[in-house]
C-alpha positions in Angstrom: 45.4 214.2 -51.0 43.1 211.2 -51.0 42.0 209.6 -54.2 38.3 209.7 -54.9 36.3 206.6 -55.9 32.7 206.6 -57.1 30.7 203.5 -56.1 27.6 202.8 -58.2 25.2 200.0 -56.9 21.5 199.8 -56.2 22.2 197.8 -53.0 22.8 200.2 -50.1 24.3 197.4 -48.0 26.8 196.6 -50.8 27.7 200.3 -51.2 28.3 200.4 -47.5 30.6 197.4 -47.4 32.7 198.7 -50.4 32.7 202.2 -48.9 34.0 201.0 -45.5 36.8 199.0 -47.1 37.8 201.9 -49.3 37.7 204.5 -46.6 39.7 202.2 -44.4 42.3 202.1 -47.1 42.4 206.0 -47.2 40.2 206.7 -50.2 37.4 209.3 -50.4 34.1 207.8 -51.6 31.1 209.1 -53.5 28.0 206.9 -53.8 25.4 206.6 -56.6 22.3 204.3 -56.4 22.1 203.7 -60.1 23.7 204.8 -63.4 21.6 208.0 -63.7 22.3 209.0 -60.1 26.0 208.4 -60.6 26.1 210.4 -63.8 24.5 213.3 -62.0 27.3 213.2 -59.4 30.0 213.3 -62.1 29.9 217.1 -62.2 33.4 217.8 -63.2 35.1 216.9 -59.9 38.1 214.6 -60.1 37.2 210.9 -59.8 40.2 208.5 -59.9 38.2 205.3 -60.2 34.6 204.1 -60.6 33.2 200.8 -59.2 29.9 199.9 -60.8 27.3 197.1 -60.6 25.9 195.7 -63.9 22.3 195.0 -63.0 20.6 198.2 -61.7 17.3 200.0 -62.3 17.0 203.2 -64.4 20.4 202.8 -66.0 22.4 199.5 -66.0 26.1 199.4 -65.5 27.1 198.7 -69.1 25.1 201.7 -70.3 26.5 203.8 -67.5 30.1 202.9 -68.5 29.3 203.8 -72.2 27.9 207.2 -71.0 30.9 207.9 -68.7 33.3 207.2 -71.6 31.5 209.9 -73.6 32.4 212.6 -71.0 35.8 214.2 -71.8 36.6 214.6 -68.1 36.1 210.9 -67.4 37.1 209.3 -70.7 40.3 207.8 -69.1 38.9 207.1 -65.6 39.3 203.3 -64.9 36.1 201.4 -64.1 35.7 198.1 -62.2 32.5 196.2 -62.7 31.4 194.6 -59.4 28.6 192.1 -60.2 27.0 188.7 -59.8 27.4 188.3 -63.6 30.2 185.9 -64.5 29.3 184.9 -68.1 32.1 185.6 -70.6 29.6 187.4 -72.9 28.8 189.9 -70.2 32.4 190.4 -69.4 33.2 191.0 -73.1 30.3 193.5 -73.3 31.7 195.3 -70.2 35.2 195.4 -71.6 34.0 196.7 -75.0 32.1 199.5 -73.1 35.4 200.4 -71.4 35.5 198.5 -68.1 39.1 197.7 -67.0 38.4 195.0 -64.4 35.6 192.5 -63.5 35.0 191.5 -59.8 32.3 188.9 -59.2 30.1 189.0 -56.1 30.4 187.8 -53.4 33.9 189.2 -53.0 36.4 189.7 -50.3 37.2 193.4 -49.5 40.9 192.7 -49.9 40.3 191.4 -53.4 38.5 194.7 -54.2 41.3 196.8 -52.7 43.9 194.8 -54.7 42.1 195.6 -57.9 41.7 199.2 -57.0 45.4 199.6 -56.1 46.3 198.2 -59.6 44.2 200.8 -61.3 44.9 203.9 -59.3 48.4 205.1 -59.5 49.9 206.7 -56.4 
């Protein structure tokens, strides 16, 4: 059974690039356009990994990570932050919220798949 990954980014084109790479590697993909939309899609179904942007309207990525970690079903779901932010302070904030990895845009799809494979156990 394919592992499911939730992609959260306000850029439709970026979601599409990540989605194509993940689907090509055999993953199922759910997309959210911001933190609020993504939280609504976490309706109890099994999600093996979340990839989230930091800067988004309605609910930013750091707030989204904190909210996800409050949900018992997703408390241990690994989260990768995919963002243009590279400052150590933002990274520390993301880690404190519960993010497991930090990938800076622009990125190579293979770089993303490597990070994903390290966090999703077969």
